[in-house]
All heavy atoms as TSV, in Angstrom:
chain	resi	resn	atom	element	x	y	z
A	1	MET	N	N	191.767	7.515	-76.264
A	1	MET	CA	C	190.792	8.567	-76.417
A	1	MET	C	C	189.634	8.113	-77.302
A	1	MET	O	O	188.476	8.393	-76.999
A	1	MET	CB	C	191.484	9.804	-77.013
A	1	MET	CG	C	190.621	10.988	-77.130
A	1	MET	SD	S	190.188	11.548	-75.487
A	1	MET	CE	C	189.293	12.978	-75.849
A	2	LEU	N	N	189.944	7.414	-78.388
A	2	LEU	CA	C	188.893	6.946	-79.283
A	2	LEU	C	C	187.966	5.949	-78.597
A	2	LEU	O	O	186.754	5.964	-78.819
A	2	LEU	CB	C	189.503	6.330	-80.541
A	2	LEU	CG	C	190.201	7.323	-81.464
A	2	LEU	CD1	C	190.963	6.603	-82.555
A	2	LEU	CD2	C	189.212	8.292	-82.056
A	3	LYS	N	N	188.515	5.090	-77.753
A	3	LYS	CA	C	187.698	4.127	-77.004
A	3	LYS	C	C	186.749	4.861	-76.051
A	3	LYS	O	O	185.595	4.463	-75.904
A	3	LYS	CB	C	188.580	3.162	-76.217
A	3	LYS	CG	C	189.292	2.156	-77.061
A	3	LYS	CD	C	188.418	0.966	-77.266
A	3	LYS	CE	C	189.225	-0.128	-77.931
A	3	LYS	NZ	N	188.374	-1.150	-78.480
A	4	ILE	N	N	187.225	5.917	-75.423
A	4	ILE	CA	C	186.379	6.703	-74.518
A	4	ILE	C	C	185.224	7.333	-75.288
A	4	ILE	O	O	184.069	7.276	-74.856
A	4	ILE	CB	C	187.202	7.779	-73.777
A	4	ILE	CG1	C	188.183	7.118	-72.804
A	4	ILE	CG2	C	186.290	8.768	-73.047
A	4	ILE	CD1	C	189.210	8.057	-72.217
A	5	LEU	N	N	185.517	7.933	-76.441
A	5	LEU	CA	C	184.461	8.529	-77.263
A	5	LEU	C	C	183.473	7.464	-77.724
A	5	LEU	O	O	182.257	7.680	-77.733
A	5	LEU	CB	C	185.071	9.251	-78.467
A	5	LEU	CG	C	185.889	10.501	-78.157
A	5	LEU	CD1	C	186.561	11.020	-79.420
A	5	LEU	CD2	C	185.024	11.579	-77.528
A	6	GLN	N	N	183.985	6.302	-78.077
A	6	GLN	CA	C	183.132	5.203	-78.523
A	6	GLN	C	C	182.195	4.759	-77.391
A	6	GLN	O	O	181.007	4.522	-77.615
A	6	GLN	CB	C	184.016	4.047	-78.980
A	6	GLN	CG	C	183.302	2.952	-79.716
A	6	GLN	CD	C	184.273	1.897	-80.207
A	6	GLN	OE1	O	185.127	1.430	-79.446
A	6	GLN	NE2	N	184.157	1.520	-81.471
A	7	GLN	N	N	182.714	4.664	-76.189
A	7	GLN	CA	C	181.899	4.276	-75.037
A	7	GLN	C	C	180.836	5.328	-74.731
A	7	GLN	O	O	179.690	4.991	-74.415
A	7	GLN	CB	C	182.771	4.034	-73.810
A	7	GLN	CG	C	183.595	2.771	-73.911
A	7	GLN	CD	C	184.559	2.610	-72.757
A	7	GLN	OE1	O	184.713	3.493	-71.921
A	7	GLN	NE2	N	185.229	1.472	-72.700
A	8	LEU	N	N	181.211	6.604	-74.806
A	8	LEU	CA	C	180.236	7.672	-74.589
A	8	LEU	C	C	179.082	7.560	-75.578
A	8	LEU	O	O	177.914	7.744	-75.227
A	8	LEU	CB	C	180.891	9.047	-74.725
A	8	LEU	CG	C	181.704	9.543	-73.549
A	8	LEU	CD1	C	182.470	10.806	-73.936
A	8	LEU	CD2	C	180.805	9.830	-72.365
A	9	ASN	N	N	179.407	7.235	-76.809
A	9	ASN	CA	C	178.384	7.101	-77.837
A	9	ASN	C	C	177.498	5.883	-77.585
A	9	ASN	O	O	176.278	5.999	-77.593
A	9	ASN	CB	C	179.039	7.020	-79.216
A	9	ASN	CG	C	178.030	6.814	-80.317
A	9	ASN	OD1	O	177.953	5.729	-80.873
A	9	ASN	ND2	N	177.256	7.836	-80.628
A	10	HIS	N	N	178.087	4.736	-77.348
A	10	HIS	CA	C	177.318	3.494	-77.222
A	10	HIS	C	C	176.576	3.389	-75.898
A	10	HIS	O	O	175.407	2.999	-75.880
A	10	HIS	CB	C	178.221	2.270	-77.399
A	10	HIS	CG	C	178.765	2.120	-78.783
A	10	HIS	ND1	N	177.996	2.220	-79.912
A	10	HIS	CD2	C	180.021	1.880	-79.217
A	10	HIS	CE1	C	178.742	2.042	-80.983
A	10	HIS	NE2	N	179.981	1.841	-80.594
A	11	LYS	N	N	177.217	3.726	-74.815
A	11	LYS	CA	C	176.610	3.528	-73.493
A	11	LYS	C	C	175.771	4.711	-73.033
A	11	LYS	O	O	174.798	4.533	-72.315
A	11	LYS	CB	C	177.693	3.216	-72.466
A	11	LYS	CG	C	178.363	1.885	-72.724
A	11	LYS	CD	C	179.400	1.569	-71.689
A	11	LYS	CE	C	180.040	0.225	-72.020
A	11	LYS	NZ	N	181.114	-0.116	-71.112
A	12	ASN	N	N	176.159	5.920	-73.428
A	12	ASN	CA	C	175.461	7.109	-72.936
A	12	ASN	C	C	174.610	7.780	-74.016
A	12	ASN	O	O	173.937	8.764	-73.727
A	12	ASN	CB	C	176.471	8.117	-72.381
A	12	ASN	CG	C	177.242	7.579	-71.199
A	12	ASN	OD1	O	177.615	6.434	-71.149
A	12	ASN	ND2	N	177.489	8.423	-70.221
A	13	GLY	N	N	174.707	7.308	-75.239
A	13	GLY	CA	C	173.910	7.878	-76.315
A	13	GLY	C	C	174.356	9.259	-76.759
A	13	GLY	O	O	173.590	9.986	-77.386
A	14	VAL	N	N	175.592	9.621	-76.467
A	14	VAL	CA	C	176.128	10.923	-76.845
A	14	VAL	C	C	176.491	10.907	-78.332
A	14	VAL	O	O	177.171	9.998	-78.798
A	14	VAL	CB	C	177.384	11.272	-76.005
A	14	VAL	CG1	C	178.022	12.557	-76.469
A	14	VAL	CG2	C	177.026	11.353	-74.534
A	15	THR	N	N	176.005	11.895	-79.066
A	15	THR	CA	C	176.346	12.010	-80.480
A	15	THR	C	C	177.678	12.736	-80.610
A	15	THR	O	O	177.869	13.793	-80.016
A	15	THR	CB	C	175.257	12.790	-81.244
A	15	THR	OG1	O	174.033	12.082	-81.136
A	15	THR	CG2	C	175.630	12.962	-82.713
A	16	ILE	N	N	178.580	12.168	-81.374
A	16	ILE	CA	C	179.912	12.739	-81.578
A	16	ILE	C	C	180.149	12.853	-83.076
A	16	ILE	O	O	179.950	11.888	-83.815
A	16	ILE	CB	C	180.998	11.854	-80.937
A	16	ILE	CG1	C	180.727	11.737	-79.430
A	16	ILE	CG2	C	182.390	12.398	-81.227
A	16	ILE	CD1	C	181.482	10.627	-78.753
A	17	ILE	N	N	180.546	14.030	-83.518
A	17	ILE	CA	C	180.859	14.236	-84.927
A	17	ILE	C	C	182.363	14.441	-85.042
A	17	ILE	O	O	182.916	15.326	-84.410
A	17	ILE	CB	C	180.099	15.452	-85.498
A	17	ILE	CG1	C	178.598	15.207	-85.396
A	17	ILE	CG2	C	180.526	15.715	-86.942
A	17	ILE	CD1	C	177.757	16.393	-85.758
A	18	MET	N	N	182.995	13.583	-85.839
A	18	MET	CA	C	184.438	13.678	-86.060
A	18	MET	C	C	184.702	13.757	-87.549
A	18	MET	O	O	183.957	13.196	-88.343
A	18	MET	CB	C	185.154	12.438	-85.511
A	18	MET	CG	C	185.161	12.346	-84.034
A	18	MET	SD	S	186.034	10.899	-83.340
A	18	MET	CE	C	187.013	10.239	-84.628
A	19	VAL	N	N	185.770	14.408	-87.904
A	19	VAL	CA	C	186.207	14.486	-89.294
A	19	VAL	C	C	187.603	13.890	-89.355
A	19	VAL	O	O	188.479	14.271	-88.588
A	19	VAL	CB	C	186.223	15.948	-89.789
A	19	VAL	CG1	C	186.746	16.017	-91.206
A	19	VAL	CG2	C	184.846	16.572	-89.672
A	20	SER	N	N	187.790	12.922	-90.269
A	20	SER	CA	C	189.099	12.288	-90.394
A	20	SER	C	C	189.255	11.687	-91.782
A	20	SER	O	O	188.288	11.269	-92.402
A	20	SER	CB	C	189.261	11.191	-89.349
A	20	SER	OG	O	190.503	10.541	-89.504
A	21	HIS	N	N	190.488	11.637	-92.232
A	21	HIS	CA	C	190.825	10.951	-93.479
A	21	HIS	C	C	191.479	9.602	-93.185
A	21	HIS	O	O	191.808	8.868	-94.107
A	21	HIS	CB	C	191.794	11.796	-94.315
A	21	HIS	CG	C	191.179	13.065	-94.807
A	21	HIS	ND1	N	190.468	13.138	-95.980
A	21	HIS	CD2	C	191.144	14.299	-94.272
A	21	HIS	CE1	C	190.034	14.372	-96.149
A	21	HIS	NE2	N	190.426	15.099	-95.127
A	22	ASP	N	N	191.659	9.294	-91.903
A	22	ASP	CA	C	192.353	8.082	-91.482
A	22	ASP	C	C	191.346	6.943	-91.270
A	22	ASP	O	O	190.525	7.005	-90.357
A	22	ASP	CB	C	193.107	8.353	-90.187
A	22	ASP	CG	C	193.967	7.202	-89.725
A	22	ASP	OD1	O	193.641	6.033	-90.033
A	22	ASP	OD2	O	194.967	7.467	-89.039
A	23	PRO	N	N	191.385	5.887	-92.105
A	23	PRO	CA	C	190.435	4.780	-91.976
A	23	PRO	C	C	190.450	4.113	-90.603
A	23	PRO	O	O	189.415	3.660	-90.124
A	23	PRO	CB	C	190.862	3.795	-93.061
A	23	PRO	CG	C	191.613	4.609	-94.049
A	23	PRO	CD	C	192.274	5.703	-93.258
A	24	LEU	N	N	191.600	4.045	-89.955
A	24	LEU	CA	C	191.671	3.421	-88.635
A	24	LEU	C	C	190.863	4.229	-87.620
A	24	LEU	O	O	190.093	3.674	-86.833
A	24	LEU	CB	C	193.116	3.272	-88.171
A	24	LEU	CG	C	193.286	2.605	-86.806
A	24	LEU	CD1	C	192.684	1.200	-86.814
A	24	LEU	CD2	C	194.743	2.558	-86.411
A	25	ILE	N	N	191.017	5.539	-87.641
A	25	ILE	CA	C	190.254	6.392	-86.722
A	25	ILE	C	C	188.768	6.295	-87.041
A	25	ILE	O	O	187.935	6.151	-86.135
A	25	ILE	CB	C	190.750	7.852	-86.789
A	25	ILE	CG1	C	192.151	7.927	-86.169
A	25	ILE	CG2	C	189.788	8.799	-86.094
A	25	ILE	CD1	C	192.825	9.264	-86.307
A	26	VAL	N	N	188.423	6.314	-88.305
A	26	VAL	CA	C	187.020	6.232	-88.715
A	26	VAL	C	C	186.411	4.897	-88.286
A	26	VAL	O	O	185.224	4.829	-87.973
A	26	VAL	CB	C	186.892	6.435	-90.240
A	26	VAL	CG1	C	185.466	6.238	-90.705
A	26	VAL	CG2	C	187.383	7.821	-90.625
A	27	SER	N	N	187.198	3.835	-88.206
A	27	SER	CA	C	186.678	2.514	-87.849
A	27	SER	C	C	186.147	2.454	-86.416
A	27	SER	O	O	185.477	1.498	-86.049
A	27	SER	CB	C	187.735	1.432	-88.067
A	27	SER	OG	O	188.756	1.509	-87.105
A	28	TYR	N	N	186.407	3.465	-85.609
A	28	TYR	CA	C	185.866	3.534	-84.253
A	28	TYR	C	C	184.444	4.101	-84.240
A	28	TYR	O	O	183.770	4.072	-83.227
A	28	TYR	CB	C	186.758	4.386	-83.345
A	28	TYR	CG	C	187.972	3.653	-82.859
A	28	TYR	CD1	C	189.118	3.586	-83.632
A	28	TYR	CD2	C	187.982	3.008	-81.631
A	28	TYR	CE1	C	190.246	2.901	-83.206
A	28	TYR	CE2	C	189.096	2.319	-81.187
A	28	TYR	CZ	C	190.226	2.277	-81.980
A	28	TYR	OH	O	191.330	1.592	-81.546
A	29	SER	N	N	183.992	4.598	-85.363
A	29	SER	CA	C	182.661	5.205	-85.437
A	29	SER	C	C	181.588	4.139	-85.633
A	29	SER	O	O	181.875	2.997	-85.975
A	29	SER	CB	C	182.597	6.204	-86.593
A	29	SER	OG	O	182.646	5.517	-87.827
A	30	SER	N	N	180.342	4.535	-85.431
A	30	SER	CA	C	179.231	3.624	-85.696
A	30	SER	C	C	178.615	3.915	-87.061
A	30	SER	O	O	177.886	3.103	-87.607
A	30	SER	CB	C	178.164	3.737	-84.613
A	30	SER	OG	O	177.698	5.061	-84.504
A	31	ARG	N	N	178.945	5.084	-87.606
A	31	ARG	CA	C	178.389	5.471	-88.908
A	31	ARG	C	C	179.375	6.374	-89.632
A	31	ARG	O	O	179.954	7.280	-89.049
A	31	ARG	CB	C	177.076	6.210	-88.697
A	31	ARG	CG	C	176.388	6.590	-89.974
A	31	ARG	CD	C	175.041	7.196	-89.665
A	31	ARG	NE	N	174.389	7.590	-90.900
A	31	ARG	CZ	C	173.429	8.472	-90.973
A	31	ARG	NH1	N	172.976	9.042	-89.874
A	31	ARG	NH2	N	172.897	8.791	-92.120
A	32	LEU	N	N	179.544	6.125	-90.921
A	32	LEU	CA	C	180.427	6.917	-91.762
A	32	LEU	C	C	179.583	7.659	-92.790
A	32	LEU	O	O	178.710	7.062	-93.418
A	32	LEU	CB	C	181.422	6.002	-92.484
A	32	LEU	CG	C	182.159	6.588	-93.691
A	32	LEU	CD1	C	183.180	7.615	-93.229
A	32	LEU	CD2	C	182.825	5.498	-94.492
A	33	ILE	N	N	179.818	8.929	-92.914
A	33	ILE	CA	C	179.199	9.715	-93.974
A	33	ILE	C	C	180.346	10.237	-94.824
A	33	ILE	O	O	181.149	11.045	-94.371
A	33	ILE	CB	C	178.349	10.871	-93.420
A	33	ILE	CG1	C	177.237	10.324	-92.533
A	33	ILE	CG2	C	177.778	11.708	-94.568
A	33	ILE	CD1	C	176.443	11.385	-91.807
A	34	TYR	N	N	180.447	9.731	-96.050
A	34	TYR	CA	C	181.540	10.110	-96.953
A	34	TYR	C	C	181.077	11.292	-97.786
A	34	TYR	O	O	180.099	11.199	-98.528
A	34	TYR	CB	C	181.912	8.916	-97.844
A	34	TYR	CG	C	183.119	9.172	-98.683
A	34	TYR	CD1	C	184.391	8.972	-98.180
A	34	TYR	CD2	C	182.991	9.632	-99.989
A	34	TYR	CE1	C	185.517	9.220	-98.954
A	34	TYR	CE2	C	184.105	9.879	-100.763
A	34	TYR	CZ	C	185.354	9.680	-100.238
A	34	TYR	OH	O	186.458	9.931	-101.012
A	35	ILE	N	N	181.765	12.413	-97.629
A	35	ILE	CA	C	181.398	13.637	-98.331
A	35	ILE	C	C	182.420	13.902	-99.431
A	35	ILE	O	O	183.625	13.870	-99.194
A	35	ILE	CB	C	181.322	14.831	-97.363
A	35	ILE	CG1	C	180.241	14.565	-96.324
A	35	ILE	CG2	C	181.055	16.129	-98.121
A	35	ILE	CD1	C	180.158	15.597	-95.225
A	36	LYS	N	N	181.911	14.151	-100.637
A	36	LYS	CA	C	182.774	14.453	-101.771
A	36	LYS	C	C	182.223	15.685	-102.468
A	36	LYS	O	O	181.036	15.733	-102.812
A	36	LYS	CB	C	182.806	13.273	-102.737
A	36	LYS	CG	C	183.686	13.502	-103.941
A	36	LYS	CD	C	183.714	12.283	-104.827
A	36	LYS	CE	C	184.585	12.586	-106.024
A	36	LYS	NZ	N	184.611	11.475	-106.960
A	37	ASP	N	N	183.054	16.686	-102.647
A	37	ASP	CA	C	182.664	17.926	-103.315
A	37	ASP	C	C	181.437	18.569	-102.663
A	37	ASP	O	O	180.577	19.125	-103.338
A	37	ASP	CB	C	182.404	17.699	-104.807
A	37	ASP	CG	C	183.641	17.197	-105.547
A	37	ASP	OD1	O	184.753	17.573	-105.139
A	37	ASP	OD2	O	183.488	16.429	-106.513
A	38	GLY	N	N	181.338	18.438	-101.335
A	38	GLY	CA	C	180.255	19.072	-100.591
A	38	GLY	C	C	178.955	18.300	-100.560
A	38	GLY	O	O	177.958	18.776	-100.010
A	39	TYR	N	N	178.925	17.106	-101.127
A	39	TYR	CA	C	177.713	16.284	-101.164
A	39	TYR	C	C	177.967	14.933	-100.510
A	39	TYR	O	O	179.085	14.415	-100.555
A	39	TYR	CB	C	177.258	16.051	-102.610
A	39	TYR	CG	C	176.865	17.317	-103.313
A	39	TYR	CD1	C	177.781	17.992	-104.113
A	39	TYR	CD2	C	175.596	17.858	-103.145
A	39	TYR	CE1	C	177.427	19.177	-104.752
A	39	TYR	CE2	C	175.235	19.041	-103.782
A	39	TYR	CZ	C	176.160	19.696	-104.579
A	39	TYR	OH	O	175.805	20.865	-105.195
A	40	ILE	N	N	176.927	14.357	-99.941
A	40	ILE	CA	C	177.052	13.022	-99.369
A	40	ILE	C	C	177.158	12.029	-100.519
A	40	ILE	O	O	176.217	11.856	-101.290
A	40	ILE	CB	C	175.862	12.680	-98.459
A	40	ILE	CG1	C	175.853	13.620	-97.241
A	40	ILE	CG2	C	175.929	11.215	-98.013
A	40	ILE	CD1	C	174.648	13.468	-96.340
A	41	ALA	N	N	178.314	11.415	-100.644
A	41	ALA	CA	C	178.572	10.472	-101.730
A	41	ALA	C	C	178.217	9.042	-101.322
A	41	ALA	O	O	177.826	8.232	-102.156
A	41	ALA	CB	C	180.031	10.534	-102.147
A	42	GLN	N	N	178.363	8.740	-100.024
A	42	GLN	CA	C	178.115	7.384	-99.561
A	42	GLN	C	C	177.988	7.387	-98.045
A	42	GLN	O	O	178.587	8.217	-97.366
A	42	GLN	CB	C	179.271	6.483	-99.990
A	42	GLN	CG	C	179.014	5.022	-99.817
A	42	GLN	CD	C	180.051	4.180	-100.548
A	42	GLN	OE1	O	180.926	4.688	-101.220
A	42	GLN	NE2	N	179.944	2.883	-100.424
A	43	THR	N	N	177.203	6.443	-97.523
A	43	THR	CA	C	177.127	6.252	-96.082
A	43	THR	C	C	177.382	4.780	-95.775
A	43	THR	O	O	177.164	3.912	-96.625
A	43	THR	CB	C	175.753	6.660	-95.508
A	43	THR	OG1	O	174.750	5.838	-96.083
A	43	THR	CG2	C	175.455	8.121	-95.769
A	44	LEU	N	N	177.854	4.529	-94.587
A	44	LEU	CA	C	178.139	3.166	-94.163
A	44	LEU	C	C	177.869	3.091	-92.666
A	44	LEU	O	O	178.322	3.948	-91.912
A	44	LEU	CB	C	179.600	2.813	-94.462
A	44	LEU	CG	C	180.098	1.438	-94.035
A	44	LEU	CD1	C	179.358	0.333	-94.789
A	44	LEU	CD2	C	181.603	1.321	-94.272
A	45	GLU	N	N	177.114	2.076	-92.243
A	45	GLU	CA	C	176.859	1.862	-90.823
A	45	GLU	C	C	177.544	0.581	-90.389
A	45	GLU	O	O	177.539	-0.420	-91.102
A	45	GLU	CB	C	175.361	1.794	-90.560
A	45	GLU	CG	C	174.695	3.149	-90.766
A	45	GLU	CD	C	173.301	3.206	-90.199
A	45	GLU	OE1	O	173.088	2.688	-89.086
A	45	GLU	OE2	O	172.441	3.772	-90.872
A	46	ARG	N	N	178.108	0.640	-89.190
A	46	ARG	CA	C	178.858	-0.508	-88.675
A	46	ARG	C	C	177.945	-1.683	-88.350
A	46	ARG	O	O	178.282	-2.831	-88.629
A	46	ARG	CB	C	179.644	-0.089	-87.438
A	46	ARG	CG	C	180.500	-1.194	-86.901
A	46	ARG	CD	C	181.406	-0.687	-85.835
A	46	ARG	NE	N	182.138	-1.781	-85.230
A	46	ARG	CZ	C	183.061	-1.614	-84.347
A	46	ARG	NH1	N	183.377	-0.410	-83.944
A	46	ARG	NH2	N	183.693	-2.642	-83.852
A	47	LYS	N	N	176.810	-1.424	-87.741
A	47	LYS	CA	C	175.843	-2.449	-87.327
A	47	LYS	C	C	176.541	-3.601	-86.614
A	47	LYS	O	O	177.156	-3.396	-85.584
A	47	LYS	CB	C	175.012	-2.911	-88.499
A	47	LYS	CG	C	174.153	-1.808	-89.085
A	47	LYS	CD	C	173.285	-2.301	-90.188
A	47	LYS	CE	C	172.495	-1.126	-90.754
A	47	LYS	NZ	N	171.679	-1.502	-91.876
A	48	ASP	N	N	176.465	-4.809	-87.161
A	48	ASP	CA	C	177.028	-5.993	-86.498
A	48	ASP	C	C	178.431	-6.348	-86.962
A	48	ASP	O	O	178.950	-7.405	-86.621
A	48	ASP	CB	C	176.109	-7.201	-86.716
A	48	ASP	CG	C	174.758	-7.016	-86.048
A	48	ASP	OD1	O	174.695	-6.324	-85.020
A	48	ASP	OD2	O	173.770	-7.560	-86.576
A	49	LEU	N	N	179.052	-5.482	-87.747
A	49	LEU	CA	C	180.404	-5.753	-88.230
A	49	LEU	C	C	181.412	-5.586	-87.097
A	49	LEU	O	O	181.271	-4.710	-86.243
A	49	LEU	CB	C	180.777	-4.785	-89.351
A	49	LEU	CG	C	179.960	-4.831	-90.637
A	49	LEU	CD1	C	180.385	-3.702	-91.562
A	49	LEU	CD2	C	180.116	-6.174	-91.321
A	50	SER	N	N	182.446	-6.407	-87.108
A	50	SER	CA	C	183.552	-6.201	-86.176
A	50	SER	C	C	184.292	-4.939	-86.613
A	50	SER	O	O	184.105	-4.461	-87.738
A	50	SER	CB	C	184.503	-7.397	-86.195
A	50	SER	OG	O	185.211	-7.442	-87.429
A	51	GLN	N	N	185.136	-4.428	-85.749
A	51	GLN	CA	C	185.890	-3.232	-86.113
A	51	GLN	C	C	186.786	-3.516	-87.317
A	51	GLN	O	O	186.924	-2.674	-88.205
A	51	GLN	CB	C	186.719	-2.710	-84.942
A	51	GLN	CG	C	187.386	-1.395	-85.275
A	51	GLN	CD	C	187.998	-0.706	-84.079
A	51	GLN	OE1	O	187.870	-1.155	-82.963
A	51	GLN	NE2	N	188.675	0.380	-84.315
A	52	GLU	N	N	187.366	-4.706	-87.373
A	52	GLU	CA	C	188.233	-5.072	-88.504
A	52	GLU	C	C	187.438	-5.138	-89.809
A	52	GLU	O	O	187.886	-4.637	-90.838
A	52	GLU	CB	C	188.916	-6.426	-88.243
A	52	GLU	CG	C	189.801	-6.902	-89.378
A	52	GLU	CD	C	190.970	-5.984	-89.701
A	52	GLU	OE1	O	191.473	-5.306	-88.792
A	52	GLU	OE2	O	191.387	-5.943	-90.879
A	53	GLU	N	N	186.241	-5.735	-89.789
A	53	GLU	CA	C	185.407	-5.804	-90.991
A	53	GLU	C	C	184.980	-4.400	-91.441
A	53	GLU	O	O	185.007	-4.090	-92.628
A	53	GLU	CB	C	184.162	-6.651	-90.724
A	53	GLU	CG	C	184.459	-8.118	-90.509
A	53	GLU	CD	C	183.267	-8.878	-89.971
A	53	GLU	OE1	O	182.478	-8.311	-89.181
A	53	GLU	OE2	O	183.112	-10.055	-90.346
A	54	TYR	N	N	184.593	-3.589	-90.478
A	54	TYR	CA	C	184.190	-2.212	-90.754
A	54	TYR	C	C	185.358	-1.433	-91.365
A	54	TYR	O	O	185.204	-0.717	-92.354
A	54	TYR	CB	C	183.703	-1.576	-89.463
A	54	TYR	CG	C	183.054	-0.225	-89.561
A	54	TYR	CD1	C	182.029	0.038	-90.463
A	54	TYR	CD2	C	183.433	0.791	-88.689
A	54	TYR	CE1	C	181.421	1.280	-90.519
A	54	TYR	CE2	C	182.819	2.032	-88.736
A	54	TYR	CZ	C	181.816	2.272	-89.648
A	54	TYR	OH	O	181.214	3.497	-89.695
A	55	PHE	N	N	186.537	-1.611	-90.782
A	55	PHE	CA	C	187.761	-0.975	-91.281
A	55	PHE	C	C	188.003	-1.368	-92.744
A	55	PHE	O	O	188.305	-0.511	-93.580
A	55	PHE	CB	C	188.958	-1.377	-90.412
A	55	PHE	CG	C	190.289	-0.923	-90.944
A	55	PHE	CD1	C	190.707	0.388	-90.784
A	55	PHE	CD2	C	191.125	-1.811	-91.600
A	55	PHE	CE1	C	191.938	0.809	-91.275
A	55	PHE	CE2	C	192.358	-1.401	-92.088
A	55	PHE	CZ	C	192.758	-0.086	-91.929
A	56	GLN	N	N	187.846	-2.654	-93.065
A	56	GLN	CA	C	188.057	-3.119	-94.436
A	56	GLN	C	C	187.074	-2.464	-95.405
A	56	GLN	O	O	187.449	-2.083	-96.518
A	56	GLN	CB	C	187.953	-4.645	-94.520
A	56	GLN	CG	C	189.097	-5.365	-93.841
A	56	GLN	CD	C	190.455	-4.979	-94.403
A	56	GLN	OE1	O	190.619	-4.793	-95.603
A	56	GLN	NE2	N	191.446	-4.854	-93.533
A	57	HIS	N	N	185.818	-2.308	-95.003
A	57	HIS	CA	C	184.834	-1.625	-95.850
A	57	HIS	C	C	185.233	-0.167	-96.087
A	57	HIS	O	O	185.090	0.351	-97.199
A	57	HIS	CB	C	183.438	-1.689	-95.224
A	57	HIS	CG	C	182.776	-3.020	-95.337
A	57	HIS	ND1	N	182.244	-3.491	-96.514
A	57	HIS	CD2	C	182.560	-3.990	-94.422
A	57	HIS	CE1	C	181.721	-4.687	-96.316
A	57	HIS	NE2	N	181.911	-5.016	-95.037
A	58	ILE	N	N	185.727	0.483	-95.041
A	58	ILE	CA	C	186.155	1.880	-95.159
A	58	ILE	C	C	187.333	1.986	-96.129
A	58	ILE	O	O	187.371	2.869	-96.980
A	58	ILE	CB	C	186.513	2.462	-93.771
A	58	ILE	CG1	C	185.257	2.528	-92.904
A	58	ILE	CG2	C	187.169	3.832	-93.897
A	58	ILE	CD1	C	185.526	2.744	-91.431
A	59	VAL	N	N	188.286	1.076	-96.009
A	59	VAL	CA	C	189.447	1.057	-96.904
A	59	VAL	C	C	188.990	0.839	-98.348
A	59	VAL	O	O	189.495	1.486	-99.272
A	59	VAL	CB	C	190.467	-0.024	-96.468
A	59	VAL	CG1	C	191.533	-0.236	-97.525
A	59	VAL	CG2	C	191.098	0.359	-95.142
A	60	GLU	N	N	188.006	-0.039	-98.549
A	60	GLU	CA	C	187.477	-0.283	-99.898
A	60	GLU	C	C	186.853	0.987	-100.483
A	60	GLU	O	O	187.044	1.288	-101.662
A	60	GLU	CB	C	186.444	-1.403	-99.863
A	60	GLU	CG	C	187.045	-2.768	-99.627
A	60	GLU	CD	C	186.010	-3.841	-99.343
A	60	GLU	OE1	O	184.795	-3.601	-99.557
A	60	GLU	OE2	O	186.405	-4.922	-98.898
A	61	ILE	N	N	186.116	1.726	-99.665
A	61	ILE	CA	C	185.522	2.984	-100.129
A	61	ILE	C	C	186.622	3.957	-100.536
A	61	ILE	O	O	186.568	4.571	-101.600
A	61	ILE	CB	C	184.620	3.613	-99.043
A	61	ILE	CG1	C	183.359	2.781	-98.851
A	61	ILE	CG2	C	184.262	5.060	-99.398
A	61	ILE	CD1	C	182.536	3.187	-97.647
A	62	ASN	N	N	187.648	4.079	-99.687
A	62	ASN	CA	C	188.764	4.984	-99.993
A	62	ASN	C	C	189.497	4.553	-101.255
A	62	ASN	O	O	189.877	5.389	-102.076
A	62	ASN	CB	C	189.736	5.064	-98.814
A	62	ASN	CG	C	189.217	5.905	-97.685
A	62	ASN	OD1	O	188.321	6.723	-97.861
A	62	ASN	ND2	N	189.765	5.706	-96.507
A	63	SER	N	N	189.688	3.247	-101.434
A	63	SER	CA	C	190.387	2.732	-102.614
A	63	SER	C	C	189.588	3.013	-103.876
A	63	SER	O	O	190.140	3.425	-104.898
A	63	SER	CB	C	190.628	1.236	-102.491
A	63	SER	OG	O	191.512	0.973	-101.427
A	64	ALA	N	N	188.295	2.801	-103.813
A	64	ALA	CA	C	187.440	3.054	-104.976
A	64	ALA	C	C	187.460	4.527	-105.347
A	64	ALA	O	O	187.528	4.878	-106.533
A	64	ALA	CB	C	186.012	2.602	-104.684
A	65	GLU	N	N	187.419	5.396	-104.355
A	65	GLU	CA	C	187.466	6.842	-104.624
A	65	GLU	C	C	188.809	7.253	-105.191
A	65	GLU	O	O	188.887	8.074	-106.086
A	65	GLU	CB	C	187.151	7.635	-103.353
A	65	GLU	CG	C	185.685	7.647	-103.000
A	65	GLU	CD	C	184.814	8.253	-104.083
A	65	GLU	OE1	O	185.203	9.283	-104.667
A	65	GLU	OE2	O	183.749	7.696	-104.351
A	66	SER	N	N	189.890	6.661	-104.675
A	66	SER	CA	C	191.226	6.987	-105.188
A	66	SER	C	C	191.362	6.575	-106.637
A	66	SER	O	O	191.920	7.307	-107.454
A	66	SER	CB	C	192.294	6.279	-104.349
A	66	SER	OG	O	192.301	6.782	-103.035
A	67	LYS	N	N	190.837	5.415	-106.984
A	67	LYS	CA	C	190.899	4.952	-108.375
A	67	LYS	C	C	190.084	5.852	-109.289
A	67	LYS	O	O	190.492	6.149	-110.404
A	67	LYS	CB	C	190.388	3.515	-108.475
A	67	LYS	CG	C	191.336	2.499	-107.894
A	67	LYS	CD	C	190.757	1.103	-107.983
A	67	LYS	CE	C	191.670	0.109	-107.274
A	67	LYS	NZ	N	191.072	-1.246	-107.244
A	68	ALA	N	N	188.927	6.307	-108.807
A	68	ALA	CA	C	188.067	7.180	-109.608
A	68	ALA	C	C	188.747	8.513	-109.888
A	68	ALA	O	O	188.620	9.072	-110.980
A	68	ALA	CB	C	186.736	7.412	-108.897
A	69	VAL	N	N	189.502	9.026	-108.924
A	69	VAL	CA	C	190.202	10.294	-109.095
A	69	VAL	C	C	191.302	10.168	-110.138
A	69	VAL	O	O	191.535	11.057	-110.932
A	69	VAL	CB	C	190.773	10.796	-107.744
A	69	VAL	CG1	C	191.730	11.950	-107.934
A	69	VAL	CG2	C	189.644	11.179	-106.802
A	70	LEU	N	N	191.979	9.017	-110.152
A	70	LEU	CA	C	193.099	8.810	-111.068
A	70	LEU	C	C	192.655	8.592	-112.506
A	70	LEU	O	O	193.426	8.777	-113.436
A	70	LEU	CB	C	193.943	7.611	-110.610
A	70	LEU	CG	C	194.675	7.804	-109.286
A	70	LEU	CD1	C	195.349	6.498	-108.877
A	70	LEU	CD2	C	195.690	8.924	-109.373
A	71	GLN	N	N	191.406	8.219	-112.717
A	71	GLN	CA	C	190.938	7.934	-114.083
A	71	GLN	C	C	190.477	9.159	-114.794
A	71	GLN	O	O	190.276	10.178	-114.529
A	71	GLN	CB	C	189.792	6.922	-114.051
A	71	GLN	CG	C	190.295	5.571	-113.606
A	71	GLN	CD	C	189.155	4.552	-113.531
A	71	GLN	OE1	O	187.998	4.869	-113.702
A	71	GLN	NE2	N	189.519	3.324	-113.255
């Protein structure tokens, strides 16, 4: 299903808005908007990154936020 949505976005120019806490699901997107406390805290665009590289960046964002919450 995620591959189909990804193809619709890339080949047909269809805008898709998804909400997820799962980095793997988010790695199928072309752009991430990280919202914290109702505000845009960070954005990330996939651009020329592979899905694995993009996934790693997303995990890093989640890890940094988790550490900030614990402090």
